[in-house]
C-alpha positions as CSV (number, residue, x, y, z in Angstrom):
1,M,31.4,-15.6,-7.3
2,D,27.8,-14.8,-6.6
3,D,25.6,-14.3,-9.9
4,F,24.2,-10.7,-10.0
5,K,24.2,-10.9,-13.9
6,N,20.9,-9.0,-14.1
7,F,21.7,-6.1,-11.9
8,F,23.5,-2.6,-12.3
9,V,25.5,-1.2,-9.4
10,G,25.9,2.4,-8.5
11,A,29.5,1.5,-7.7
12,Y,30.8,5.2,-7.5
13,A,28.9,5.7,-4.1
14,T,31.0,3.0,-2.6
15,S,34.3,4.0,-4.1
16,P,37.1,5.2,-1.7
17,T,37.7,8.0,-4.1
18,L,34.1,9.5,-4.1
19,F,35.5,12.6,-2.3
20,N,39.3,12.3,-2.6
21,W,40.8,11.3,-5.9
22,D,43.6,8.6,-5.6
23,E,44.3,6.6,-8.8
24,N,45.5,3.8,-7.1
25,K,42.5,3.3,-4.8
26,E,40.2,3.9,-7.8
27,K,42.0,1.1,-9.6
28,E,41.9,-1.4,-6.8
29,F,38.3,-0.7,-6.2
30,L,37.0,-1.0,-9.8
31,T,39.3,-4.2,-10.2
32,S,37.8,-5.6,-7.1
33,I,34.2,-4.9,-8.4
34,K,35.1,-6.6,-11.7
35,N,36.6,-9.8,-10.0
36,R,34.3,-10.2,-7.2
37,L,30.8,-9.2,-8.4
38,N,29.4,-10.9,-11.3
39,I,27.0,-8.0,-12.5
40,R,25.4,-6.7,-15.7
41,G,27.3,-3.4,-15.3
42,I,27.4,-0.1,-13.4
43,E,25.9,3.3,-13.3
44,I,28.3,6.0,-14.4
45,P,27.9,9.5,-12.7
46,F,28.0,12.2,-15.2
47,W,29.6,15.5,-13.9
48,G,29.9,17.0,-17.3
49,E,32.3,14.5,-18.6
50,L,32.7,10.7,-18.3
51,H,35.0,11.0,-15.3
52,E,35.8,14.0,-13.1
53,H,39.6,13.4,-13.2
54,D,40.8,11.2,-15.8
55,E,38.5,9.7,-18.7
56,E,41.0,7.4,-20.3
57,F,41.9,6.0,-16.9
58,F,38.5,5.4,-16.1
59,L,37.6,3.8,-19.5
60,N,40.7,1.6,-19.4
61,L,39.4,0.2,-16.0
62,L,35.9,-0.7,-17.4
63,D,35.0,-4.4,-18.0
64,P,34.2,-4.9,-21.5
65,K,31.3,-7.3,-20.8
66,W,29.6,-4.5,-18.8
67,E,26.6,-2.4,-19.9
68,Y,26.0,1.0,-18.5
69,V,23.6,3.5,-17.1
70,L,24.7,7.2,-17.3
71,T,23.1,9.1,-14.4
72,C,23.1,12.8,-14.8
73,L,22.0,13.6,-11.2
74,P,25.7,14.3,-9.9
75,G,26.3,16.9,-12.6
76,T,22.9,18.5,-11.9
77,M,23.6,18.8,-8.2
78,K,26.8,20.3,-8.9
79,A,25.4,22.8,-11.2
80,L,22.8,23.8,-8.7
81,E,25.6,24.8,-6.2
82,S,26.4,27.9,-8.6
83,N,23.0,28.4,-10.2
84,P,19.9,27.3,-8.1
85,H,17.7,27.7,-11.1
86,F,19.6,25.1,-13.1
87,G,17.5,22.2,-14.5
88,I,15.4,20.9,-17.5
89,A,12.2,21.6,-15.7
90,S,13.2,25.2,-14.9
91,N,10.9,28.2,-15.5
92,D,14.0,30.4,-15.8
93,E,14.6,30.2,-19.6
94,K,18.5,30.9,-19.4
95,S,18.8,28.4,-16.7
96,R,16.8,25.8,-18.5
97,L,19.1,26.2,-21.8
98,E,22.1,25.7,-19.7
99,A,20.7,22.4,-18.5
100,I,19.9,21.5,-22.2
101,A,23.6,22.2,-23.0
102,F,24.6,19.9,-20.1
103,Y,22.6,17.2,-21.6
104,K,24.1,17.7,-25.1
105,K,27.5,16.9,-23.3
106,A,25.9,13.8,-21.8
107,N,24.9,12.8,-25.3
108,K,28.4,13.2,-26.5
109,A,29.6,11.0,-23.6
110,V,27.3,8.1,-24.6
111,E,28.7,8.4,-28.0
112,K,32.3,8.4,-26.7
113,L,31.6,5.2,-24.5
114,N,29.9,3.3,-27.3
115,K,32.5,4.2,-29.7
116,Y,35.3,3.1,-27.2
117,F,33.9,-0.5,-26.9
118,G,32.9,-0.5,-30.7
119,K,29.3,-1.4,-29.9
120,Q,26.1,0.0,-27.9
121,K,27.1,-0.1,-24.2
122,V,24.9,2.8,-22.7
123,I,21.6,1.1,-22.2
124,S,20.0,4.2,-20.4
125,V,20.4,7.8,-19.5
126,A,19.0,9.0,-16.2
127,M,18.0,12.6,-16.1
128,A,16.7,14.9,-13.2
129,S,13.9,17.1,-13.2
130,G,15.6,20.1,-11.4
131,P,15.9,22.8,-10.4
132,S,15.4,22.3,-6.6
133,L,12.4,23.9,-4.9
134,K,14.3,24.3,-1.6
135,F,15.8,27.4,-3.0
136,N,13.9,30.7,-2.7
137,N,12.3,32.2,-5.8
138,V,13.0,28.9,-7.9
139,E,10.2,27.8,-10.1
140,S,10.0,24.7,-12.1
141,S,7.0,23.0,-14.1
142,A,5.9,20.2,-16.1
143,S,5.5,22.5,-19.1
144,S,9.1,23.4,-18.9
145,L,10.1,19.7,-18.6
146,S,8.2,18.9,-21.6
147,K,9.8,21.7,-23.6
148,S,13.2,20.4,-22.7
149,L,12.4,16.7,-23.3
150,N,11.0,17.5,-26.8
151,E,14.3,19.0,-27.6
152,I,16.4,16.5,-26.1
153,C,14.5,13.5,-27.3
154,S,15.2,14.9,-31.1
155,W,18.8,13.9,-30.6
156,N,20.4,10.6,-31.4
157,W,20.9,8.7,-28.3
158,F,22.6,5.8,-29.9
159,G,20.2,3.2,-28.5
160,S,20.0,4.5,-25.0
161,K,16.7,4.8,-23.2
162,L,16.0,8.2,-21.8
163,V,14.5,8.3,-18.3
164,I,13.6,10.8,-15.5
165,E,15.0,9.5,-12.3
166,H,12.3,10.5,-9.7
167,C,13.8,12.2,-6.7
168,D,11.9,13.5,-3.7
169,S,9.4,16.1,-4.5
170,G,9.8,20.0,-3.6
171,R,6.2,20.3,-3.6
172,E,6.4,18.1,-0.1
173,D,7.4,19.2,3.3
174,N,11.2,19.1,4.2
175,P,12.6,18.0,0.8
176,V,16.1,16.9,0.4
177,K,16.5,17.0,-3.3
178,G,13.3,18.9,-4.0
179,F,12.7,18.3,-7.6
180,L,9.3,17.9,-9.6
181,S,6.4,15.8,-8.1
182,I,5.9,12.4,-9.6
183,D,2.6,13.5,-11.0
184,E,4.3,16.2,-12.7
185,E,6.9,14.1,-14.2
186,I,4.4,11.5,-15.5
187,E,2.3,14.1,-17.1
188,S,5.2,15.6,-18.9
189,V,6.6,12.2,-20.0
190,L,3.2,11.0,-21.3
191,E,2.7,14.2,-23.1
192,V,6.1,13.9,-24.7
193,N,5.8,10.3,-25.6
194,E,2.7,11.3,-27.9
195,N,5.0,13.4,-30.1
196,V,8.6,11.7,-30.0
197,K,9.9,8.6,-31.8
198,N,12.1,7.6,-28.8
199,S,9.8,7.4,-25.8
200,V,11.0,8.5,-22.3
201,G,10.7,6.4,-19.1
202,L,10.6,6.8,-15.3
203,T,13.0,5.4,-12.8
204,I,12.1,5.0,-9.4
205,N,14.8,5.1,-6.6
206,W,13.6,3.3,-3.6
207,A,15.1,5.5,-1.0
208,R,14.2,8.9,-2.6
209,S,10.5,7.9,-2.9
210,A,10.7,6.8,0.9
211,I,12.3,10.1,1.9
212,E,9.4,12.1,0.0
213,T,6.7,10.4,1.7
214,R,8.5,9.6,5.0
215,S,7.3,6.1,4.7
216,V,8.0,2.7,3.1
217,V,4.8,2.9,1.3
218,G,6.2,5.8,-0.9
219,P,8.1,3.6,-3.2
220,I,5.4,1.0,-3.6
221,E,2.9,3.9,-4.6
222,H,5.5,5.4,-7.0
223,V,6.4,2.0,-8.8
224,K,2.7,1.3,-9.1
225,K,1.8,4.6,-10.6
226,A,4.5,4.6,-13.2
227,Y,3.9,1.0,-14.0
228,E,0.3,1.5,-14.5
229,N,1.1,4.4,-16.8
230,K,3.3,2.0,-18.8
231,I,6.6,4.1,-18.3
232,L,8.3,2.5,-15.5
233,S,11.7,1.7,-16.9
234,G,14.0,1.2,-13.9
235,V,14.1,0.6,-10.3
236,M,17.3,1.4,-8.1
237,F,17.5,0.1,-4.5
238,S,19.0,2.7,-2.3
239,G,18.3,2.7,1.6
240,T,17.2,5.2,4.1
241,S,16.4,5.5,7.8
242,S,13.9,7.2,9.9
243,N,16.4,7.2,12.8
244,S,20.2,6.6,11.8
245,E,23.0,7.9,14.0
246,L,25.5,7.0,11.2
247,Y,23.6,8.2,8.2
248,G,21.1,10.5,9.5
249,D,17.3,10.5,9.5
250,W,15.7,10.4,6.0
251,S,18.9,11.1,4.3
252,D,19.9,10.5,0.7
253,L,23.0,8.7,1.7
254,H,22.4,5.2,0.0
255,L,21.9,3.0,3.3
256,P,22.9,-0.8,2.7
257,V,20.3,-3.3,3.0
258,A,18.8,-4.0,6.6
259,A,20.0,-7.1,8.6
260,E,18.6,-10.2,6.8
261,N,19.7,-13.8,7.1
262,G,22.9,-14.3,5.3
263,T,24.0,-11.0,5.3
264,E,27.4,-9.8,7.0
265,Y,27.4,-6.2,5.6
266,Y,24.3,-4.3,6.6
267,E,22.9,-1.2,8.3
268,K,20.9,-2.0,11.4
269,D,18.6,1.1,11.0
270,S,17.9,0.8,7.2
271,L,14.5,0.6,5.9
272,L,15.7,-1.3,3.0
273,S,14.6,-4.7,4.0
274,F,13.8,-8.1,2.1
275,E,10.0,-7.3,2.9
276,N,9.9,-3.6,1.8
277,M,12.0,-4.6,-1.4
278,K,9.5,-7.3,-2.2
279,N,6.4,-5.2,-1.7
280,T,7.8,-2.7,-4.0
281,L,8.5,-5.0,-6.9
282,K,5.1,-6.8,-6.5
283,E,3.8,-3.7,-8.2
284,C,5.5,-4.4,-11.5
285,D,6.9,-7.1,-13.7
286,S,10.8,-6.8,-13.3
287,N,11.3,-8.5,-16.3
288,L,9.9,-5.7,-18.5
289,L,12.3,-3.2,-17.0
290,S,15.2,-1.7,-18.8
291,Y,17.4,-2.2,-15.6
292,I,17.2,-2.9,-12.0
293,G,20.0,-2.5,-9.5
294,I,21.3,-1.0,-6.3
295,K,23.4,2.0,-5.0
296,V,24.7,2.0,-1.5
297,L,27.2,3.8,0.3
298,S,29.6,2.8,3.0
299,M,30.1,4.8,6.1
300,P,32.2,6.1,7.4
301,I,33.2,7.0,3.8
302,E,36.8,7.6,4.4
303,Q,37.6,4.8,6.8
304,S,35.7,1.8,5.2
305,S,37.7,-1.2,4.3
306,M,37.7,-2.4,0.8
307,E,36.1,-5.5,1.9
308,R,33.1,-3.7,3.6
309,R,32.9,-1.5,0.3
310,I,32.5,-4.7,-1.8
311,G,30.5,-6.5,0.6
312,I,27.7,-4.1,1.1
313,N,27.2,-4.1,-2.6
314,S,27.3,-7.9,-2.7
315,D,25.0,-8.4,0.4
316,T,22.5,-5.9,-1.0
317,M,22.2,-7.8,-4.2
318,K,21.9,-11.1,-2.3
319,I,18.8,-9.8,-0.8
320,L,17.5,-8.5,-4.0
321,N,18.2,-11.7,-5.6
322,K,16.1,-13.5,-3.0
323,V,13.3,-11.1,-3.6
324,I,13.2,-11.6,-7.3
325,K,13.4,-15.5,-7.0
326,D,10.7,-15.4,-4.3
327,L,8.3,-13.4,-6.5
328,E,9.0,-15.8,-9.3
329,N,7.9,-18.6,-7.2
330,E,4.7,-17.3,-6.1
């Protein structure tokens, strides 16, 4: 078994039950992750509860050795389907308060997960600076985000680090997620951190920064900017492509690593290469991050074998391991 004990995996993106629930397939998948990948932990998608279908079933499948990052982006995107103004950065007060209530549920989920294992297990909670500016007549701002964060930070998070996961900005052309710009997020986080006991951080998702800038330089710039402002808390490596027949152009579909020596499961058009990952991590000290990890998706989603689902996670982490070891030896 390869040693990936420093990495988190957004395993849900590779799950065969991502869109079609099947208890047996979910059990097989998570058991395979436990048995074949020696990881630090997984990223849990928060939809408004710990699991969309069966919380107790899910809890029983988790490895007691794992730690967890709770990502609230899936629930945010779901809420935006019915209310385009939803989000903690929303200038629409009713919708902003709806988002606050959503994060109160996330707070309870953190408490439940920790109580289940009898110790602190959730090391970070990733938040999104929605709403999406792709929608007409939607407004958001750093000041609204600050207002929300001041309230959210006043709650007991049981040792978890609160972070904003930067998504591509709606201030740029052709947004995919379309949330606040990284400069607005940094402005808000720095302002809030002057007044709260538990400081907020920023997490960079490699693909989303590349999508925003339509360039592999975007993740480098965003990591550097957050690190220089002393708020970089995490880096998650997902891929994207400028030209992929299978995954789409500049899509937020978590492409696996590009073809590299030693990889069997890769995406030939992915921009997530060894060189691009290394150039990104050069801009920070990864030992100072709360977490680092990967989130990849296996296409075609319904037809992928279990071997491929596990393999693209393993091979992407193999390259990330090489990147970190290479940087340590320089």
